[in-house]
A tleap script that builds the chain and sets N, CA, C and O, in Angstrom:
source leaprc.protein.ff14SB
mol = sequence {
  NMET PRO PRO SER LYS HIE VAL ILE GLY PRO
  ASP GLY ARG ARG LEU THR LEU ALA ASP LEU
  PRO SER PRO ASN THR LYS ARG TRP VAL VAL
  ARG ARG LYS ALA GLN VAL VAL ALA ALA VAL
  ARG GLY GLY LEU LEU SER LEU GLU GLU ALA
  CYS SER ARG TYR ALA LEU ASN ALA ASP GLU
  PHE GLN ALA TRP GLN ARG CYS ILE ASP SER
  PHE GLY ILE ALA GLY LEU ARG THR THR CYS
  ILE GLN PHE TYR LEU ASN PHE GLU GLU SER
  GLU GLY LEU VAL HIE GLU PRO ALA ALA PHE
  GLU PRO ALA ARG SER LEU ALA ILE SER TYR
  GLU LEU SER LEU PRO PRO GLN ARG LYS LYS
  ARG ARG PRO PRO ARG PRO ARG ASP ARG SER
  GLY CCYS
}
set mol.1.N position { 76.868 -27.682 2.558 }
set mol.1.CA position { 77.389 -26.745 1.581 }
set mol.1.C position { 77.586 -25.397 2.280 }
set mol.1.O position { 76.636 -24.858 2.846 }
set mol.2.N position { 78.803 -24.845 2.251 }
set mol.2.CA position { 79.029 -23.557 2.909 }
set mol.2.C position { 78.311 -22.438 2.175 }
set mol.2.O position { 78.196 -22.479 0.950 }
set mol.3.N position { 77.825 -21.435 2.904 }
set mol.3.CA position { 77.113 -20.351 2.256 }
set mol.3.C position { 78.018 -19.581 1.298 }
set mol.3.O position { 79.200 -19.381 1.577 }
set mol.4.N position { 77.465 -19.157 0.182 }
set mol.4.CA position { 78.208 -18.387 -0.809 }
set mol.4.C position { 78.325 -16.944 -0.364 }
set mol.4.O position { 77.475 -16.439 0.369 }
set mol.5.N position { 79.372 -16.289 -0.806 }
set mol.5.CA position { 79.543 -14.866 -0.527 }
set mol.5.C position { 78.729 -14.029 -1.517 }
set mol.5.O position { 78.261 -12.940 -1.185 }
set mol.6.N position { 78.566 -14.551 -2.738 }
set mol.6.CA position { 77.762 -13.864 -3.748 }
set mol.6.C position { 77.238 -14.892 -4.764 }
set mol.6.O position { 77.769 -15.995 -4.888 }
set mol.7.N position { 76.208 -14.504 -5.465 }
set mol.7.CA position { 75.645 -15.301 -6.555 }
set mol.7.C position { 75.391 -14.356 -7.721 }
set mol.7.O position { 75.500 -13.138 -7.586 }
set mol.8.N position { 75.055 -14.925 -8.844 }
set mol.8.CA position { 74.676 -14.103 -9.996 }
set mol.8.C position { 73.179 -13.870 -9.909 }
set mol.8.O position { 72.395 -14.817 -9.856 }
set mol.9.N position { 72.786 -12.598 -9.896 }
set mol.9.CA position { 71.382 -12.228 -9.766 }
set mol.9.C position { 70.625 -12.382 -11.068 }
set mol.9.O position { 71.213 -12.751 -12.084 }
set mol.10.N position { 69.343 -12.107 -11.057 }
set mol.10.CA position { 68.507 -12.279 -12.244 }
set mol.10.C position { 68.893 -11.347 -13.390 }
set mol.10.O position { 68.583 -11.626 -14.548 }
set mol.11.N position { 69.566 -10.248 -13.075 }
set mol.11.CA position { 69.981 -9.312 -14.125 }
set mol.11.C position { 71.415 -9.556 -14.587 }
set mol.11.O position { 71.946 -8.788 -15.390 }
set mol.12.N position { 72.050 -10.628 -14.081 }
set mol.12.CA position { 73.408 -10.968 -14.487 }
set mol.12.C position { 74.498 -10.325 -13.638 }
set mol.12.O position { 75.680 -10.578 -13.869 }
set mol.13.N position { 74.134 -9.515 -12.681 }
set mol.13.CA position { 75.101 -8.865 -11.797 }
set mol.13.C position { 75.314 -9.701 -10.546 }
set mol.13.O position { 74.502 -10.560 -10.203 }
set mol.14.N position { 76.447 -9.425 -9.859 }
set mol.14.CA position { 76.717 -10.096 -8.591 }
set mol.14.C position { 75.679 -9.661 -7.559 }
set mol.14.O position { 75.279 -8.499 -7.498 }
set mol.15.N position { 75.264 -10.615 -6.768 }
set mol.15.CA position { 74.247 -10.373 -5.754 }
set mol.15.C position { 74.798 -10.859 -4.419 }
set mol.15.O position { 75.142 -12.033 -4.281 }
set mol.16.N position { 74.883 -9.969 -3.439 }
set mol.16.CA position { 75.341 -10.328 -2.100 }
set mol.16.C position { 74.185 -10.147 -1.123 }
set mol.16.O position { 73.113 -9.673 -1.499 }
set mol.17.N position { 74.409 -10.525 0.124 }
set mol.17.CA position { 73.373 -10.341 1.141 }
set mol.17.C position { 72.973 -8.871 1.259 }
set mol.17.O position { 71.805 -8.557 1.487 }
set mol.18.N position { 73.948 -7.973 1.102 }
set mol.18.CA position { 73.659 -6.536 1.202 }
set mol.18.C position { 72.772 -6.048 0.064 }
set mol.18.O position { 72.074 -5.044 0.211 }
set mol.19.N position { 72.791 -6.751 -1.074 }
set mol.19.CA position { 71.999 -6.351 -2.234 }
set mol.19.C position { 70.562 -6.868 -2.186 }
set mol.19.O position { 69.712 -6.422 -2.957 }
set mol.20.N position { 70.297 -7.799 -1.290 }
set mol.20.CA position { 68.959 -8.392 -1.211 }
set mol.20.C position { 67.948 -7.376 -0.682 }
set mol.20.O position { 68.323 -6.415 -0.011 }
set mol.21.N position { 66.668 -7.589 -0.986 }
set mol.21.CA position { 65.638 -6.684 -0.467 }
set mol.21.C position { 65.663 -6.627 1.057 }
set mol.21.O position { 66.096 -7.565 1.726 }
set mol.22.N position { 65.197 -5.523 1.578 }
set mol.22.CA position { 65.118 -5.330 3.028 }
set mol.22.C position { 64.196 -6.383 3.645 }
set mol.22.O position { 63.193 -6.759 3.038 }
set mol.23.N position { 64.528 -6.856 4.841 }
set mol.23.CA position { 63.654 -7.840 5.491 }
set mol.23.C position { 62.239 -7.331 5.762 }
set mol.23.O position { 61.323 -8.138 5.921 }
set mol.24.N position { 62.041 -6.024 5.816 }
set mol.24.CA position { 60.690 -5.501 6.050 }
set mol.24.C position { 60.011 -5.056 4.760 }
set mol.24.O position { 59.161 -4.166 4.778 }
set mol.25.N position { 60.383 -5.672 3.647 }
set mol.25.CA position { 59.791 -5.350 2.344 }
set mol.25.C position { 58.292 -5.635 2.364 }
set mol.25.O position { 57.860 -6.713 2.775 }
set mol.26.N position { 57.517 -4.673 1.924 }
set mol.26.CA position { 56.058 -4.834 1.834 }
set mol.26.C position { 55.605 -4.972 0.379 }
set mol.26.O position { 54.641 -5.677 0.085 }
set mol.27.N position { 56.302 -4.299 -0.515 }
set mol.27.CA position { 55.912 -4.289 -1.931 }
set mol.27.C position { 56.861 -5.199 -2.705 }
set mol.27.O position { 58.031 -4.870 -2.902 }
set mol.28.N position { 56.346 -6.339 -3.139 }
set mol.28.CA position { 57.164 -7.334 -3.813 }
set mol.28.C position { 57.067 -7.186 -5.318 }
set mol.28.O position { 56.183 -7.764 -5.948 }
set mol.29.N position { 57.968 -6.418 -5.891 }
set mol.29.CA position { 58.026 -6.274 -7.341 }
set mol.29.C position { 58.805 -7.455 -7.910 }
set mol.29.O position { 59.464 -8.188 -7.172 }
set mol.30.N position { 58.726 -7.632 -9.219 }
set mol.30.CA position { 59.342 -8.770 -9.890 }
set mol.30.C position { 60.828 -8.877 -9.556 }
set mol.30.O position { 61.315 -9.963 -9.242 }
set mol.31.N position { 61.544 -7.771 -9.621 }
set mol.31.CA position { 62.986 -7.779 -9.389 }
set mol.31.C position { 63.320 -8.328 -8.007 }
set mol.31.O position { 64.243 -9.132 -7.869 }
set mol.32.N position { 62.586 -7.907 -6.987 }
set mol.32.CA position { 62.869 -8.361 -5.624 }
set mol.32.C position { 62.586 -9.855 -5.459 }
set mol.32.O position { 63.365 -10.574 -4.833 }
set mol.33.N position { 61.478 -10.313 -6.018 }
set mol.33.CA position { 61.166 -11.745 -5.941 }
set mol.33.C position { 62.275 -12.551 -6.626 }
set mol.33.O position { 62.748 -13.553 -6.090 }
set mol.34.N position { 62.680 -12.102 -7.812 }
set mol.34.CA position { 63.706 -12.814 -8.573 }
set mol.34.C position { 65.039 -12.818 -7.823 }
set mol.34.O position { 65.768 -13.810 -7.872 }
set mol.35.N position { 65.367 -11.728 -7.134 }
set mol.35.CA position { 66.606 -11.682 -6.359 }
set mol.35.C position { 66.588 -12.714 -5.229 }
set mol.35.O position { 67.587 -13.395 -4.994 }
set mol.36.N position { 65.475 -12.828 -4.540 }
set mol.36.CA position { 65.377 -13.790 -3.433 }
set mol.36.C position { 65.465 -15.219 -3.970 }
set mol.36.O position { 66.140 -16.060 -3.375 }
set mol.37.N position { 64.797 -15.499 -5.077 }
set mol.37.CA position { 64.869 -16.841 -5.671 }
set mol.37.C position { 66.307 -17.150 -6.090 }
set mol.37.O position { 66.801 -18.249 -5.839 }
set mol.38.N position { 66.983 -16.185 -6.728 }
set mol.38.CA position { 68.374 -16.389 -7.146 }
set mol.38.C position { 69.277 -16.625 -5.942 }
set mol.38.O position { 70.183 -17.457 -6.000 }
set mol.39.N position { 69.039 -15.904 -4.859 }
set mol.39.CA position { 69.858 -16.062 -3.654 }
set mol.39.C position { 69.707 -17.462 -3.060 }
set mol.39.O position { 70.687 -18.069 -2.628 }
set mol.40.N position { 68.484 -17.963 -3.044 }
set mol.40.CA position { 68.257 -19.311 -2.495 }
set mol.40.C position { 68.840 -20.361 -3.439 }
set mol.40.O position { 69.509 -21.294 -2.993 }
set mol.41.N position { 68.593 -20.215 -4.721 }
set mol.41.CA position { 69.118 -21.195 -5.674 }
set mol.41.C position { 70.640 -21.206 -5.708 }
set mol.41.O position { 71.246 -22.256 -5.921 }
set mol.42.N position { 71.260 -20.056 -5.500 }
set mol.42.CA position { 72.718 -19.973 -5.525 }
set mol.42.C position { 73.375 -20.296 -4.208 }
set mol.42.O position { 74.603 -20.355 -4.143 }
set mol.43.N position { 72.607 -20.510 -3.149 }
set mol.43.CA position { 73.167 -20.874 -1.859 }
set mol.43.C position { 73.523 -19.685 -0.980 }
set mol.43.O position { 74.139 -19.863 0.070 }
set mol.44.N position { 73.152 -18.487 -1.383 }
set mol.44.CA position { 73.410 -17.308 -0.560 }
set mol.44.C position { 72.553 -17.341 0.704 }
set mol.44.O position { 72.996 -16.931 1.777 }
set mol.45.N position { 71.327 -17.832 0.562 }
set mol.45.CA position { 70.391 -18.032 1.677 }
set mol.45.C position { 69.810 -19.431 1.555 }
set mol.45.O position { 69.678 -19.955 0.450 }
set mol.46.N position { 69.469 -20.028 2.665 }
set mol.46.CA position { 68.713 -21.289 2.607 }
set mol.46.C position { 67.237 -20.933 2.456 }
set mol.46.O position { 66.838 -19.790 2.680 }
set mol.47.N position { 66.444 -21.909 2.080 }
set mol.47.CA position { 65.001 -21.686 1.970 }
set mol.47.C position { 64.436 -21.234 3.316 }
set mol.47.O position { 63.615 -20.319 3.375 }
set mol.48.N position { 64.877 -21.876 4.390 }
set mol.48.CA position { 64.383 -21.533 5.726 }
set mol.48.C position { 64.763 -20.096 6.097 }
set mol.48.O position { 63.955 -19.361 6.663 }
set mol.49.N position { 66.014 -19.699 5.769 }
set mol.49.CA position { 66.459 -18.334 6.076 }
set mol.49.C position { 65.647 -17.314 5.295 }
set mol.49.O position { 65.246 -16.284 5.838 }
set mol.50.N position { 65.403 -17.601 4.016 }
set mol.50.CA position { 64.631 -16.672 3.183 }
set mol.50.C position { 63.204 -16.545 3.706 }
set mol.50.O position { 62.672 -15.439 3.799 }
set mol.51.N position { 62.586 -17.670 4.048 }
set mol.51.CA position { 61.211 -17.627 4.553 }
set mol.51.C position { 61.136 -16.869 5.873 }
set mol.51.O position { 60.200 -16.102 6.101 }
set mol.52.N position { 62.111 -17.081 6.732 }
set mol.52.CA position { 62.134 -16.382 8.016 }
set mol.52.C position { 62.407 -14.898 7.829 }
set mol.52.O position { 61.732 -14.058 8.424 }
set mol.53.N position { 63.384 -14.581 7.012 }
set mol.53.CA position { 63.786 -13.186 6.797 }
set mol.53.C position { 62.663 -12.346 6.180 }
set mol.53.O position { 62.470 -11.189 6.552 }
set mol.54.N position { 61.924 -12.940 5.233 }
set mol.54.CA position { 60.900 -12.192 4.496 }
set mol.54.C position { 59.468 -12.561 4.881 }
set mol.54.O position { 58.526 -12.158 4.199 }
set mol.55.N position { 59.293 -13.312 5.951 }
set mol.55.CA position { 57.965 -13.718 6.428 }
set mol.55.C position { 57.158 -14.383 5.310 }
set mol.55.O position { 55.986 -14.069 5.103 }
set mol.56.N position { 57.805 -15.304 4.594 }
set mol.56.CA position { 57.155 -16.067 3.530 }
set mol.56.C position { 56.900 -17.471 4.041 }
set mol.56.O position { 57.548 -17.923 4.985 }
set mol.57.N position { 55.963 -18.156 3.421 }
set mol.57.CA position { 55.876 -19.585 3.702 }
set mol.57.C position { 56.489 -20.317 2.510 }
set mol.57.O position { 56.631 -19.742 1.431 }
set mol.58.N position { 56.844 -21.557 2.703 }
set mol.58.CA position { 57.553 -22.316 1.675 }
set mol.58.C position { 56.725 -22.440 0.398 }
set mol.58.O position { 57.281 -22.406 -0.699 }
set mol.59.N position { 55.406 -22.582 0.525 }
set mol.59.CA position { 54.553 -22.700 -0.665 }
set mol.59.C position { 54.612 -21.442 -1.519 }
set mol.59.O position { 54.653 -21.521 -2.746 }
set mol.60.N position { 54.615 -20.291 -0.873 }
set mol.60.CA position { 54.669 -19.027 -1.603 }
set mol.60.C position { 55.996 -18.908 -2.357 }
set mol.60.O position { 56.018 -18.535 -3.530 }
set mol.61.N position { 57.089 -19.226 -1.684 }
set mol.61.CA position { 58.398 -19.161 -2.322 }
set mol.61.C position { 58.477 -20.147 -3.484 }
set mol.61.O position { 58.979 -19.809 -4.556 }
set mol.62.N position { 57.986 -21.347 -3.274 }
set mol.62.CA position { 58.015 -22.354 -4.336 }
set mol.62.C position { 57.141 -21.945 -5.516 }
set mol.62.O position { 57.440 -22.299 -6.657 }
set mol.63.N position { 56.072 -21.210 -5.259 }
set mol.63.CA position { 55.250 -20.686 -6.352 }
set mol.63.C position { 56.062 -19.703 -7.188 }
set mol.63.O position { 55.956 -19.694 -8.414 }
set mol.64.N position { 56.875 -18.872 -6.528 }
set mol.64.CA position { 57.749 -17.947 -7.264 }
set mol.64.C position { 58.715 -18.739 -8.147 }
set mol.64.O position { 58.935 -18.391 -9.307 }
set mol.65.N position { 59.286 -19.807 -7.588 }
set mol.65.CA position { 60.220 -20.619 -8.362 }
set mol.65.C position { 59.535 -21.253 -9.572 }
set mol.65.O position { 60.089 -21.254 -10.671 }
set mol.66.N position { 58.338 -21.789 -9.372 }
set mol.66.CA position { 57.617 -22.411 -10.478 }
set mol.66.C position { 57.283 -21.395 -11.563 }
set mol.66.O position { 57.364 -21.705 -12.751 }
set mol.67.N position { 56.909 -20.186 -11.160 }
set mol.67.CA position { 56.606 -19.148 -12.153 }
set mol.67.C position { 57.843 -18.810 -12.983 }
set mol.67.O position { 57.753 -18.644 -14.199 }
set mol.68.N position { 58.995 -18.708 -12.323 }
set mol.68.CA position { 60.238 -18.437 -13.059 }
set mol.68.C position { 60.574 -19.602 -13.983 }
set mol.68.O position { 60.933 -19.387 -15.141 }
set mol.69.N position { 60.462 -20.826 -13.488 }
set mol.69.CA position { 60.793 -21.997 -14.290 }
set mol.69.C position { 59.875 -22.141 -15.497 }
set mol.69.O position { 60.323 -22.526 -16.577 }
set mol.70.N position { 58.607 -21.838 -15.320 }
set mol.70.CA position { 57.636 -22.026 -16.400 }
set mol.70.C position { 57.572 -20.860 -17.373 }
set mol.70.O position { 57.406 -21.066 -18.575 }
set mol.71.N position { 57.703 -19.625 -16.865 }
set mol.71.CA position { 57.439 -18.460 -17.702 }
set mol.71.C position { 58.536 -17.408 -17.682 }
set mol.71.O position { 58.388 -16.356 -18.303 }
set mol.72.N position { 59.630 -17.671 -16.985 }
set mol.72.CA position { 60.691 -16.680 -16.869 }
set mol.72.C position { 60.336 -15.660 -15.802 }
set mol.72.O position { 59.340 -15.791 -15.090 }
set mol.73.N position { 61.172 -14.648 -15.711 }
set mol.73.CA position { 60.978 -13.640 -14.665 }
set mol.73.C position { 59.639 -12.924 -14.828 }
set mol.73.O position { 59.029 -12.525 -13.836 }
set mol.74.N position { 59.178 -12.758 -16.063 }
set mol.74.CA position { 57.883 -12.099 -16.288 }
set mol.74.C position { 56.744 -12.858 -15.617 }
set mol.74.O position { 55.696 -12.275 -15.339 }
set mol.75.N position { 56.934 -14.147 -15.353 }
set mol.75.CA position { 55.910 -14.935 -14.674 }
set mol.75.C position { 55.648 -14.491 -13.250 }
set mol.75.O position { 54.641 -14.874 -12.655 }
set mol.76.N position { 56.545 -13.685 -12.696 }
set mol.76.CA position { 56.376 -13.193 -11.328 }
set mol.76.C position { 55.483 -11.954 -11.259 }
set mol.76.O position { 55.131 -11.518 -10.162 }
set mol.77.N position { 55.113 -11.382 -12.391 }
set mol.77.CA position { 54.289 -10.180 -12.353 }
set mol.77.C position { 52.916 -10.512 -11.809 }
set mol.77.O position { 52.270 -11.453 -12.271 }
set mol.78.N position { 52.470 -9.745 -10.832 }
set mol.78.CA position { 51.189 -10.051 -10.191 }
set mol.78.C position { 50.027 -9.891 -11.151 }
set mol.78.O position { 48.996 -10.545 -10.992 }
set mol.79.N position { 50.179 -9.032 -12.144 }
set mol.79.CA position { 49.087 -8.853 -13.100 }
set mol.79.C position { 48.950 -10.070 -13.998 }
set mol.79.O position { 47.906 -10.253 -14.624 }
set mol.80.N position { 49.976 -10.905 -14.075 }
set mol.80.CA position { 49.939 -12.081 -14.942 }
set mol.80.C position { 49.717 -13.377 -14.180 }
set mol.80.O position { 49.488 -14.419 -14.794 }
set mol.81.N position { 49.781 -13.332 -12.865 }
set mol.81.CA position { 49.708 -14.569 -12.095 }
set mol.81.C position { 48.430 -15.341 -12.389 }
set mol.81.O position { 48.476 -16.559 -12.564 }
set mol.82.N position { 47.291 -14.660 -12.447 }
set mol.82.CA position { 46.038 -15.366 -12.709 }
set mol.82.C position { 46.075 -16.056 -14.066 }
set mol.82.O position { 45.617 -17.191 -14.199 }
set mol.83.N position { 46.621 -15.372 -15.080 }
set mol.83.CA position { 46.740 -15.987 -16.404 }
set mol.83.C position { 47.612 -17.233 -16.328 }
set mol.83.O position { 47.238 -18.281 -16.854 }
set mol.84.N position { 48.767 -17.133 -15.683 }
set mol.84.CA position { 49.678 -18.260 -15.599 }
set mol.84.C position { 49.074 -19.405 -14.800 }
set mol.84.O position { 49.251 -20.570 -15.153 }
set mol.85.N position { 48.366 -19.083 -13.734 }
set mol.85.CA position { 47.725 -20.132 -12.944 }
set mol.85.C position { 46.694 -20.871 -13.781 }
set mol.85.O position { 46.647 -22.101 -13.766 }
set mol.86.N position { 45.869 -20.130 -14.511 }
set mol.86.CA position { 44.865 -20.755 -15.357 }
set mol.86.C position { 45.511 -21.587 -16.454 }
set mol.86.O position { 45.018 -22.666 -16.784 }
set mol.87.N position { 46.610 -21.098 -17.022 }
set mol.87.CA position { 47.319 -21.826 -18.073 }
set mol.87.C position { 47.842 -23.146 -17.531 }
set mol.87.O position { 47.647 -24.193 -18.148 }
set mol.88.N position { 48.506 -23.102 -16.378 }
set mol.88.CA position { 49.064 -24.331 -15.812 }
set mol.88.C position { 47.970 -25.324 -15.446 }
set mol.88.O position { 48.133 -26.528 -15.642 }
set mol.89.N position { 46.858 -24.827 -14.916 }
set mol.89.CA position { 45.762 -25.728 -14.565 }
set mol.89.C position { 45.177 -26.368 -15.821 }
set mol.89.O position { 44.864 -27.559 -15.815 }
set mol.90.N position { 45.021 -25.585 -16.912 }
set mol.90.CA position { 44.444 -26.129 -18.139 }
set mol.90.C position { 45.392 -27.119 -18.813 }
set mol.90.O position { 44.944 -28.030 -19.509 }
set mol.91.N position { 46.706 -26.945 -18.608 }
set mol.91.CA position { 47.689 -27.861 -19.185 }
set mol.91.C position { 47.963 -29.058 -18.285 }
set mol.91.O position { 48.729 -29.949 -18.655 }
set mol.92.N position { 47.348 -29.087 -17.113 }
set mol.92.CA position { 47.557 -30.193 -16.181 }
set mol.92.C position { 48.927 -30.146 -15.509 }
set mol.92.O position { 49.439 -31.178 -15.074 }
set mol.93.N position { 49.517 -28.966 -15.422 }
set mol.93.CA position { 50.858 -28.826 -14.848 }
set mol.93.C position { 50.831 -28.672 -13.337 }
set mol.93.O position { 51.866 -28.828 -12.689 }
set mol.94.N position { 49.680 -28.372 -12.763 }
set mol.94.CA position { 49.581 -28.195 -11.322 }
set mol.94.C position { 49.079 -29.506 -10.730 }
set mol.94.O position { 47.959 -29.940 -11.000 }
set mol.95.N position { 49.923 -30.118 -9.927 }
set mol.95.CA position { 49.553 -31.395 -9.325 }
set mol.95.C position { 48.868 -31.215 -7.993 }
set mol.95.O position { 48.059 -32.050 -7.587 }
set mol.96.N position { 49.187 -30.123 -7.303 }
set mol.96.CA position { 48.574 -29.833 -6.018 }
set mol.96.C position { 47.819 -28.518 -6.147 }
set mol.96.O position { 48.444 -27.458 -6.116 }
set mol.97.N position { 46.495 -28.548 -6.293 }
set mol.97.CA position { 45.753 -27.308 -6.512 }
set mol.97.C position { 45.980 -26.244 -5.447 }
set mol.97.O position { 45.908 -25.055 -5.757 }
set mol.98.N position { 46.247 -26.624 -4.220 }
set mol.98.CA position { 46.425 -25.634 -3.158 }
set mol.98.C position { 47.805 -24.991 -3.189 }
set mol.98.O position { 48.052 -24.035 -2.453 }
set mol.99.N position { 48.710 -25.494 -4.024 }
set mol.99.CA position { 50.085 -24.996 -4.028 }
set mol.99.C position { 50.173 -23.536 -4.432 }
set mol.99.O position { 51.098 -22.840 -4.013 }
set mol.100.N position { 49.234 -23.053 -5.234 }
set mol.100.CA position { 49.311 -21.675 -5.700 }
set mol.100.C position { 48.452 -20.720 -4.888 }
set mol.100.O position { 48.428 -19.524 -5.181 }
set mol.101.N position { 47.756 -21.203 -3.891 }
set mol.101.CA position { 46.910 -20.322 -3.098 }
set mol.101.C position { 47.676 -19.158 -2.469 }
set mol.101.O position { 47.165 -18.038 -2.488 }
set mol.102.N position { 48.887 -19.360 -1.906 }
set mol.102.CA position { 49.605 -18.213 -1.356 }
set mol.102.C position { 49.916 -17.169 -2.429 }
set mol.102.O position { 49.845 -15.968 -2.168 }
set mol.103.N position { 50.261 -17.628 -3.639 }
set mol.103.CA position { 50.556 -16.684 -4.712 }
set mol.103.C position { 49.296 -15.915 -5.095 }
set mol.103.O position { 49.360 -14.720 -5.382 }
set mol.104.N position { 48.164 -16.588 -5.101 }
set mol.104.CA position { 46.914 -15.896 -5.423 }
set mol.104.C position { 46.591 -14.843 -4.376 }
set mol.104.O position { 46.215 -13.720 -4.714 }
set mol.105.N position { 46.736 -15.203 -3.106 }
set mol.105.CA position { 46.420 -14.227 -2.070 }
set mol.105.C position { 47.413 -13.083 -2.093 }
set mol.105.O position { 47.037 -11.943 -1.820 }
set mol.106.N position { 48.682 -13.354 -2.414 }
set mol.106.CA position { 49.675 -12.292 -2.536 }
set mol.106.C position { 49.294 -11.356 -3.680 }
set mol.106.O position { 49.366 -10.135 -3.540 }
set mol.107.N position { 48.885 -11.937 -4.819 }
set mol.107.CA position { 48.518 -11.109 -5.965 }
set mol.107.C position { 47.315 -10.231 -5.641 }
set mol.107.O position { 47.287 -9.054 -6.000 }
set mol.108.N position { 46.336 -10.794 -4.973 }
set mol.108.CA position { 45.135 -10.035 -4.653 }
set mol.108.C position { 45.454 -8.919 -3.671 }
set mol.108.O position { 45.009 -7.786 -3.853 }
set mol.109.N position { 46.224 -9.232 -2.625 }
set mol.109.CA position { 46.540 -8.190 -1.647 }
set mol.109.C position { 47.426 -7.119 -2.268 }
set mol.109.O position { 47.298 -5.940 -1.937 }
set mol.110.N position { 48.319 -7.516 -3.161 }
set mol.110.CA position { 49.184 -6.539 -3.823 }
set mol.110.C position { 48.357 -5.608 -4.706 }
set mol.110.O position { 48.522 -4.390 -4.654 }
set mol.111.N position { 47.467 -6.183 -5.517 }
set mol.111.CA position { 46.667 -5.364 -6.418 }
set mol.111.C position { 45.738 -4.434 -5.641 }
set mol.111.O position { 45.490 -3.311 -6.081 }
set mol.112.N position { 45.226 -4.872 -4.505 }
set mol.112.CA position { 44.359 -4.016 -3.712 }
set mol.112.C position { 45.125 -2.878 -3.046 }
set mol.112.O position { 44.545 -1.842 -2.724 }
set mol.113.N position { 46.432 -3.069 -2.839 }
set mol.113.CA position { 47.220 -2.031 -2.180 }
set mol.113.C position { 47.749 -0.979 -3.147 }
set mol.113.O position { 48.312 0.027 -2.715 }
set mol.114.N position { 47.579 -1.196 -4.445 }
set mol.114.CA position { 48.087 -0.230 -5.421 }
set mol.114.C position { 47.215 1.015 -5.469 }
set mol.114.O position { 45.991 0.916 -5.384 }
set mol.115.N position { 47.828 2.186 -5.605 }
set mol.115.CA position { 47.022 3.388 -5.775 }
set mol.115.C position { 46.404 3.387 -7.172 }
set mol.115.O position { 46.936 2.743 -8.075 }
set mol.116.N position { 45.295 4.095 -7.365 }
set mol.116.CA position { 44.685 4.132 -8.688 }
set mol.116.C position { 45.653 4.758 -9.699 }
set mol.116.O position { 46.372 5.708 -9.389 }
set mol.117.N position { 45.653 4.212 -10.892 }
set mol.117.CA position { 46.537 4.710 -11.943 }
set mol.117.C position { 45.906 5.909 -12.639 }
set mol.117.O position { 44.715 5.910 -12.949 }
set mol.118.N position { 46.715 6.912 -12.875 }
set mol.118.CA position { 46.254 8.070 -13.632 }
set mol.118.C position { 46.827 7.999 -15.026 }
set mol.118.O position { 47.968 7.580 -15.220 }
set mol.119.N position { 46.029 8.411 -16.003 }
set mol.119.CA position { 46.511 8.432 -17.367 }
set mol.119.C position { 47.467 9.602 -17.542 }
set mol.119.O position { 47.241 10.696 -17.024 }
set mol.120.N position { 48.530 9.349 -18.278 }
set mol.120.CA position { 49.479 10.410 -18.555 }
set mol.120.C position { 48.935 11.266 -19.698 }
set mol.120.O position { 48.406 10.757 -20.686 }
set mol.121.N position { 49.080 12.552 -19.535 }
set mol.121.CA position { 48.646 13.456 -20.594 }
set mol.121.C position { 49.731 13.562 -21.645 }
set mol.121.O position { 50.924 13.581 -21.343 }
set mol.122.N position { 49.286 13.631 -22.882 }
set mol.122.CA position { 50.225 13.872 -23.963 }
set mol.122.C position { 50.522 15.361 -24.027 }
set mol.122.O position { 49.637 16.181 -23.780 }
set mol.123.N position { 51.758 15.720 -24.355 }
set mol.123.CA position { 52.043 17.149 -24.500 }
set mol.123.C position { 51.306 17.696 -25.718 }
set mol.123.O position { 51.069 16.960 -26.677 }
set mol.124.N position { 50.945 18.965 -25.693 }
set mol.124.CA position { 50.233 19.526 -26.849 }
set mol.124.C position { 51.115 19.511 -28.084 }
set mol.124.O position { 52.336 19.652 -28.006 }
set mol.125.N position { 50.464 19.336 -29.223 }
set mol.125.CA position { 51.203 19.339 -30.483 }
set mol.125.C position { 51.675 20.757 -30.791 }
set mol.125.O position { 50.956 21.724 -30.539 }
set mol.126.N position { 52.870 20.876 -31.331 }
set mol.126.CA position { 53.324 22.224 -31.701 }
set mol.126.C position { 52.489 22.754 -32.860 }
set mol.126.O position { 52.121 22.018 -33.775 }
set mol.127.N position { 52.209 24.012 -32.798 }
set mol.127.CA position { 51.412 24.624 -33.865 }
set mol.127.C position { 52.299 25.010 -35.024 }
set mol.127.O position { 53.467 25.366 -34.869 }
set mol.128.N position { 51.706 24.925 -36.170 }
set mol.128.CA position { 52.420 25.312 -37.386 }
set mol.128.C position { 52.497 26.838 -37.419 }
set mol.128.O position { 51.466 27.506 -37.494 }
set mol.129.N position { 53.678 27.380 -37.366 }
set mol.129.CA position { 53.879 28.812 -37.327 }
set mol.129.C position { 54.283 29.400 -38.668 }
set mol.129.O position { 54.771 30.528 -38.741 }
set mol.130.N position { 54.078 28.635 -39.719 }
set mol.130.CA position { 54.487 29.131 -41.037 }
set mol.130.C position { 53.508 30.151 -41.602 }
set mol.130.O position { 53.833 30.832 -42.575 }
set mol.131.N position { 52.338 30.273 -41.029 }
set mol.131.CA position { 51.356 31.241 -41.477 }
set mol.131.C position { 50.470 30.738 -42.592 }
set mol.131.O position { 49.683 31.518 -43.129 }
set mol.132.N position { 50.555 29.512 -42.957 }
set mol.132.CA position { 49.732 28.966 -44.035 }
set mol.132.C position { 48.426 28.429 -43.529 }
set mol.132.O position { 47.617 27.933 -44.314 }
savepdb mol mol.pdb
quit
């Protein structure tokens, strides 16, 4: 199958090689994972090219695909991966228990690399200036 010039990305827009995440991507947000999966599924990249380009192993990439297939793009969120893994295991959907290990290690390393979250302050309420 000849390589495609473009595919339809996860957001419905055209996706070309130039639109894909940088090969030295360190922070894998949902959008970037979904773009790589769409590129492979659409024939823009082969699985081998994607794994080589992004330093992924096939199990990790396939875990991304399974998360999309089972839960949609939201299934790629690292904060939800543990929930989805537990759900699939409880439903008997995981046939190879080691298949999700790369996704687990990715989620753990990603969460450990996040800076601490600060709470946003609410703006002060306007004061009643009517004099009452």
